[in-house]
N, C-alpha and C positions, 0 to 999 in steps of 0.2 A: 536928770534928762535924761540919759537915756531909757531912767523906769517910767519916769513923767510920760516920756514918749509912748510907750510899750502901751500903757494904762489907757492913755486918748487913742491908738491905733484901733482897740481890742473893743472901747467902747463904739465906735464909728463903724471900725467891721473893716476895715484896711488891711492891707497883706505885710508883716515883716519880716524879716528874719535873722535870727539871731548869732553872731557866730563868737565864742569863746573857746579862749587859749582853754585847756581842760591837762596838758601834761607838756612841761617841757624838760630837755635833756641841756646840758652844757649850756654854753652861752649863747641866748636867746632876746630877742627886743624887749617882750616883756611876758610876760609868767602868767602860772593857771588864773584863771580869773578876769585876765583882762577880756574885752569886749567889745563889737560892733556890732550897731542896729543899722541894717540896709531897710533899705524904701524900693517900693517897685519901680521907681526912675532910676537905681542906681547910685541913689548918695546913702550916705551913710552921716553916722554920728559912732561914735568912740574910735580905736582904734585897735589894734591887736598885734601894729609892732612896722606896719608902713612899707614900702618898698615891694618887691614883687612877693613876698611871702604872702601882703596880706592883696596884691592884686591876686594870687592865686586863689586864696580863699574868697575873694570877691565874684572870681565867676562861679566857685562852688556854689556861694550864695545863691546865684541869679537863676543855678539852675535848682538851687533848691524854691526859690521864689516859685518857678514855672512847676515845677514838678509835685512839690508838697512832701519830698520826701527826707528826711533828717540825714547829715554824712558825719564822715569825720576825715578832714584834709589834714595830711601829713604832710607839713612846712617844712623841708630837709635844709637847714641854712648851711650844710655840711658840702655842699658841691660847688663848683663854678660854674656861673654862666656867661660865656657867650665870653669868654678868657679872664671877667674877674672875677678875683676872689669873696666873697661875701664876708662881711665883716663880724656877723657873729657866729657862726661855727658850732651851732645848736640844730635840736630839732624842736616843733613844736606840734602838739596833735590839738589840730581844732575842732569843737564840736559845732556842725551847723544845725541850726534846726528852726521851723517855721512857727511864728506866732501863731495861735491859735486866735481866730476874732471871736467876736458875739457867735456869727455866722457858724462857727467849725467846732466851739469850747465845745 
């Protein structure tokens, strides 16, 4: 479904942003290759693990949607947030990139 949507978006010139786990260390919810595809309205398909880490990547992906610049987001699941321990305890690097459309390819 994800790749079909990429092809359709490219054919119609609609922007998309792809976020892919490029590296993981320790215990993480998803491993390298896991991806999520974001649309301009903020909705998405796929997952890189859910929770706070996915929300952090979503925010950066929306920045990429706005400025067109790829980036790597380091999701550190070893630190506590608001006094709660994170379940996984690892670190993921997530590469966030704009998907080029027919107009920009």
